[in-house]
N, C-alpha and C positions, 0 to 999 in steps of 0.2 A: 635318846628316843626312848620314850617309855612304852612298854607292851603292857596293855591293860589285860591281857588273858591271864597274867601271873597272879591279879588280884580277883577277876572275877571268873575265870574260866574262858571257854571259847565262844558263850553265848550270853553277853551281858544284856540286861535289861535296859530301857531307856532311862529308868530312875538311876541305875548303876552308873551309866555313862555321865549323867548330869553331875552326879555326886562326885565322880571322878574329875570332871573339869574344875569341881569348885576347890577340892582338897589340892591340886596340883596346879593351881593358879600361879602366875598368869598365864593365859591360854597362849600367849604368843611363843611360849617356851616350852610348849608340848606338841608333841606329834602323837595323836591318837591313831591306832591302828585299827581300822574298821574292816572285820572279818566278812566274806561272802556269806557266812552263816547268820549275819544279822540281817532280818528280812524288815527293813523300815518301810512301813507302808507310803505309799505316794499319797493317798488321801485316807488317813485313819478313821475309824469310827470317832464320833464326837464332832466330826465336821458337819458343815450344811451342804446338802445336795439339791439341786434343781433336778426334778423329773418331769420332762415334757410330755403331755398327754397322760397324765397320771392315772386315770380313771380307766384306761384300757385294760384289755385281757392281760397283756405281758407286764405293763406298767405297774399295774394294781399289786402284782406280787412282789415286784421290784421294790416298790414303796414300803411294802408290809416287812420284807426281808430287811431293809436299811433301818428301819426303825427298831426291828429286833436286835441289830447289831449294835445298835447305839447312836446312829447318825440322826440328824434332824432333817427334814425334808420339807421343801417347797416344791407343790406341784402344780401345774398348769393344767387348766380345765377349760372348755369353751362356754362355761355358764356358772354363774354363782350357785344354781340348783346342784350342778353336777359336784362340785367342790363341797358342798354341805352335805351330799349324800356320800360322798367318799369320807369326811370325817367322821359320819355316823358308822359307816361299815367299820373303819379302823378302830372306832372306840368299841363297837361290839365285840372285836376280837382281843380287846385289852391293849390297845396300842393308839389310845386318845391323845398322849402327849407327845410333842415333838414332830407334829404336821401342821403345815398351813397349805394355803393355796392361793393362788393369783390367776385371775381370768384373762386368758389369751383368745379372744373369740375368731381371731384370723391369723392362723400361723404363718400365712404367707405375706403378710402385710410387712411393708418396711417398718423395722423397729419393734416389731411385735413382741420380741423379747427383751426388749431393752431394761425395762424395770426388773424382771423377772431374773435375771443374771447378775443384779447389783449384789456384791456381798458373798455370795455363795463361794463354794470350795472347788467345786465340781458339777459338770453337768452330764446328764443321763438323757440323750434325744431320742425318744421312742415315737414320738408324735409324726403319723405318716399316713397318707390314706390307703385303704386296701380294698379296691374296687375290681370285681371280675366282670366285666362288661363284655359281652360279645359285640355290641354294636357302636358303642359310643367311639368318640376320637381318642386315639392314644394319648394326645397332649392332655387331656381332661385329667388323666392320673399322672402323666409324667410330669406336668408342670408343677402342681401343688407339692409333689415330692421333692422336686429340684429346688424349688424357691422356698419352700419350708426349711430344706437343708441349709440353703444360703442364709436364711433369715436368722435362725439360731447361731450360725457360726458368726456372722456379722456382729450380733448383739454381743456375743461372748468377747469377740474381739475389741470392740469399742466401749463397752461398758463393764466387762468383767475381767478384763486383762490382768488387773493388780492382783485379783484374788483368786481366780480359777487357777488350778493346776492341771486339771485333767478335762476332756470332753470325751465320753463314751458314746459312740454312736451304733444304734441298732440298724443294721443293714440284714442281709438275707443271702443264703445260698442262691436266691434267685439271681444274685448278680456274679456268682461264682460259676454256676452250671453252664457248661458249654453243650448246649443240646446237640449239635451236629455231631458231637465226640462220643454220645452214648451208644452202648454201655460202657461204662469207665468209672475209675476212681479219681475224684477231683480234689484239689487242695487250693491254698490260699492264692497260688500263682495264677490260678484260671480267672478269666472274666468272661461273662456272658455278653458277647457282642452281637451274636446272632439274633437274639431277640429284640435288641435294639434296632439291627437292620431291618427285621420283619416289620416292626411299628412304624419305621420311616418309610418303607417301601409300598406297604399294603395299607397303612392308615387304618381306617374302620374295619376293615377285612381282617386285619391281623387278629390271631387268636387270643382270646381273653387273658390267658395265662401269659402270653408274650407280652402284652402290655404291660401287665403287672411286673414281669421280670425285667424289662426294658426300664420301667420307672425304678427299681431298686437298684439296678445297675448304674444308671445315670446320675442317681441321687448321691451313690455312694463315691462314684467317680467325682462327683463337684465336690466332695467333702475333702477328698485326697487333694485335689487341686486347689482348693482355699489354703490348706495347709502350707503347700508348697510355695503358692504364690505370696504367703505371708509369713514364711518361715522366719525373717528378720525381725518381725514385730511379735510374734506371738510369746508370751510367757507361759503357755499351756501345752499338752501334747494331746494327741489324738489315739484313741484306741477303737477299733472297729469290731463288731461281733457279728458272725454270720451264721445264723441259726436256719434250719430247715422248717418243716411243718411243726408248729407248736400245739401240744396237746395238753391235757390234764385237766384238774378242777379249776373253778373260777372263782375270784375273791372279790369282783366288782359287780355292780349293780345290773343285774340282767333280770328282766320280769317273766320271761319264759323262752323256750327253745327259739322261737321265731326270732329273738332279739340277739342271738349268739353271733360271735363274730365268726368270720369265714371257716377257720381252722376247726374250731369247736363245733361249729355246725355241720361240718364235713363229718366230724366223728360221729355226733349225734345222729344224723339223718342216715348215714351209712349203716350204723349199728342197728338202727330201729328199723331199716328198711323202708325209709319214706322220706318225703321232703325234697327239695329242690337242689341240695349238695349232696346228695347220696352218690357215692362213688362207684365206678366201675371196680369190681372186687378183683379183677387181674391186674389192675394198675396199682402203682406204689411211689414210693419215694424214701425221704428219709424224716426222722422226727426227733424231738425233744421234749421233755416234759417242762411246763412253764416254770415250774419252782426251780430246776436246773439252771434254765436261762436266767431266772433271776440271781441265782448264786453265781453265775459267770458274770454278770454285771458287777455285782459286789466285789468279786476277785479282781475285776478290771479295775476298780478303784484303788484296791489295795496294794497291787502289786506293783513294785517300782519298774521292774523290767519288761513291762508290756507297752512301754511307750512308743507310740506310732506304729502299732502292730494290727494286722489284719488276722483276725482268728475265727476258723471254722468249728462251730460247737454243735455236735449231734450226736444223739444216743446210737444211732445205727438205722440201717435200711428197713424197709416193710413193704408188703403188700397188703392191700385192704383186707384181701382173704384172711390174712393171719390176726388181723383186729377182731374180725367177725368171728373167727374160730376162738379166740380167747374170750370173748364177750360171751358165747354160748357155754364155755365151760366155766365161766363165773356165774352166770344166772342159772336159777333164779334167786340162788342165795345172796346175793350182790346186787341184784336188780330186779327185785320181785315185782315191779309196778309194770315190767313189760314182760309178757310171756311168750311173744312170737317176734323174736328177733330175726334179722336177716341170717341166712344159711349160706347162700350160695354153694360152691363145691369144695367143702373141708379138705385141707391139705393132710394128707396121710402122714401119721407120727414118723419122725426120722427122716423125713423128706425135706431137703434144703431148696427153698425157694431161689429162683435165678432173679437177681437184682439188676435193675438197668442203671440205678444212681446209688454211687456211694462215695463216702468223703473221707479222706485221711484226716483223722483228728489228731494226730502225734503232737502237733504244736499247743493245742489247747490243754493236752496233757502235761506237757514239758513247761508251759509258761503259766496255766492257772492250776494245775493240779486237779481240773473238774472232773468230778464222778457223776455217774449218771443213773437215775431211776430204770427200773426194769418196766417193760410193757406191763406185766401184770400189775405191779404197785401203781402205774399211773393209771389203769383202767379201774381198778378196785377203787381208787381214791376219786375218781370221777363218776363212777356210780353212786359212790355214798354222798357225792355233791348233788347229784341228780335228785336222789331220794329225799334228801334233806329241803331240797327247793319244792318237793311235791310233784317232780316229772315223771 
């Protein structure tokens, strides 16, 4: 047996491993020791990644980061115009090469992703409805979420099984939070069954947030069930990421604040003190910067030992009053276009708020090594984005 550490040290590069295998051929006579310190990416840069719903708030940042890291990206969009606009935005950011798109107008249609998955090395599935309706039937959001999940999984199994190595599924802490146990610290072992029960029993009368949480919980459960049901056929593994509320600057096509997605609209409306998504300042949840969430997706591709893991990713808890206080401390220097921001009841310096929801993120730290931006950096960059857009 030959120990290659005596030639190249404890951390040989890929090229050194290749050189070693040729010098000491034939391979059958060699037993190469692979050390735990060798971090061989599951899906390394240079590979082709399919990103569903690529022109959304989160997905657009994922695409941008993947291109910066050297991946090539195929994105799904609902129309040709959306794909062309995405190309235009990427080009304006110096990322015109390595991206193309395919139109998938209806993600819940059987076979919707059949062509999109062919030949790609990994899939990142972000496409899912986010509708907070207090009046509609819960199934109007649950069924698209579940059927869209099954659609991408079926297509990947039936038409991408020979090339795809990993599917990264964007879920949510909405699928983790056990509302009846609040206040509490939750982790990957928790599942939100209470919201599913509420949606089933109350139907249209269920809370809007409960309908949304039920859709995320049921969609994620359907993904894990699919993997379990098809474990003897699958040649790829599943990684699920569960973020909370996602804030930060935007990099996709948004014409004005009225067209913001729900979480970014919450931030804009709450800080400016107007709009239908303005939040109760005494309420709160947990959050993550969209750019850190994009990084989590890239790491989920690269890390070999995250296969078939469920990972909560969050920068920490907040009260909306804390964001408002921070906004006022940054304005008008960073947000001169708005002189009258919401004020609420500022939290005295040195006072630690009482949070009702927190998550244990030790698994994300251990498996991904993920680091998080601060609230101040997130909000400063968000304000800079608002100003650049003339808002």
